[in-house]
C-alpha positions as CSV (number, residue, x, y, z in Angstrom):
1,M,9.3,-52.8,6.1
2,A,10.7,-52.4,2.6
3,T,13.9,-50.2,2.2
4,I,14.7,-47.7,-0.4
5,S,18.3,-47.1,-1.3
6,I,19.0,-43.7,-2.9
7,L,22.4,-43.7,-4.5
8,I,24.2,-40.4,-5.3
9,P,27.3,-40.3,-7.4
10,T,29.4,-37.2,-6.5
11,Y,32.3,-35.6,-8.0
12,N,33.2,-32.0,-6.6
13,E,29.7,-31.4,-5.3
14,V,30.5,-29.8,-1.8
15,E,27.9,-27.2,-2.2
16,N,25.2,-29.7,-2.9
17,V,25.6,-33.0,-0.8
18,K,24.4,-31.4,2.5
19,A,21.3,-29.6,1.1
20,L,20.5,-32.9,-1.1
21,S,20.6,-35.2,1.8
22,A,18.6,-32.9,3.9
23,A,16.0,-32.6,1.2
24,I,15.9,-36.5,0.7
25,Q,15.5,-37.0,4.5
26,K,12.6,-34.7,4.4
27,E,11.0,-36.4,1.4
28,M,11.5,-39.8,3.1
29,E,9.7,-38.7,6.4
30,Q,6.7,-38.4,4.2
31,L,7.0,-42.0,3.1
32,A,6.8,-43.4,6.5
33,K,6.0,-47.0,5.5
34,Y,9.4,-47.3,4.0
35,D,12.9,-47.3,5.5
36,Y,15.8,-45.9,3.6
37,E,19.5,-45.5,3.1
38,I,21.3,-42.6,1.2
39,L,24.5,-43.9,-0.2
40,F,27.1,-41.4,-1.7
41,I,29.6,-42.8,-4.0
42,D,32.5,-40.2,-4.5
43,N,34.7,-40.2,-7.5
44,D,37.9,-38.7,-5.7
45,S,36.5,-35.2,-5.3
46,K,39.1,-32.4,-4.8
47,D,36.9,-29.7,-3.4
48,G,36.0,-30.9,0.1
49,T,33.2,-33.2,-0.9
50,R,34.5,-36.2,0.8
51,E,34.9,-34.4,4.1
52,R,31.3,-33.0,3.8
53,I,30.1,-36.5,3.3
54,R,32.0,-37.9,6.2
55,E,30.4,-35.2,8.4
56,L,26.9,-36.3,7.0
57,C,27.6,-40.0,7.7
58,A,28.7,-39.1,11.1
59,G,25.6,-37.2,11.9
60,C,23.1,-39.9,10.4
61,G,23.2,-43.7,10.5
62,K,21.0,-43.8,7.3
63,I,23.7,-41.9,5.4
64,K,26.6,-43.9,4.0
65,A,29.5,-43.4,1.7
66,I,31.9,-45.1,-0.6
67,L,35.0,-42.9,-1.2
68,N,36.8,-44.1,-4.3
69,A,40.5,-44.0,-4.4
70,K,40.6,-42.6,-7.9
71,N,38.0,-41.4,-10.3
72,F,36.5,-44.4,-11.9
73,G,34.3,-42.4,-14.3
74,Q,30.6,-41.6,-14.5
75,N,29.5,-45.1,-15.6
76,N,31.7,-47.3,-13.6
77,S,31.2,-45.6,-10.2
78,P,27.3,-45.5,-10.2
79,Y,27.4,-49.2,-11.4
80,Y,29.5,-50.3,-8.4
81,G,27.5,-48.1,-6.1
82,L,24.2,-50.0,-7.2
83,T,25.8,-53.3,-6.2
84,Q,26.5,-52.0,-2.8
85,T,23.0,-50.9,-2.0
86,M,21.0,-52.8,0.8
87,G,17.5,-51.8,-0.2
88,D,14.8,-53.6,-1.7
89,C,15.0,-51.1,-4.6
90,A,17.6,-48.5,-5.6
91,I,17.0,-45.0,-7.0
92,L,19.9,-43.3,-8.7
93,M,19.9,-39.6,-8.2
94,C,22.1,-36.6,-9.5
95,A,23.9,-34.6,-6.8
96,D,23.1,-31.3,-8.5
97,F,19.5,-31.4,-7.9
98,Q,19.0,-32.4,-11.6
99,D,16.4,-35.0,-10.3
100,P,13.9,-33.3,-8.1
101,V,13.6,-35.3,-4.7
102,E,9.8,-34.9,-5.1
103,M,10.1,-37.6,-7.7
104,I,11.2,-40.2,-5.1
105,P,7.5,-41.4,-4.3
106,K,6.9,-41.8,-8.2
107,L,10.1,-43.7,-8.7
């Protein structure tokens, strides 16, 4: 079974990460022929995002996290995250729902 990796860079997204992961999981249920992983890479958030991501990881084995020790920027952090995905393909999504999860099948 092919695996889709969904990479989500975050910085101060405490209000979005739970809802986004739930929306992605719901969308991926519709694509039953694929396995998936959700990988959050956090850029040293200060608003509780890291704690929320830890909770999500503890609740679901398909959710993983990289918690950067400092803010590496909006280019370096996602690039490193992509190198850490395990899937057959990777989709980069914004944590603020800028990218609709309904686009996953098309991507």
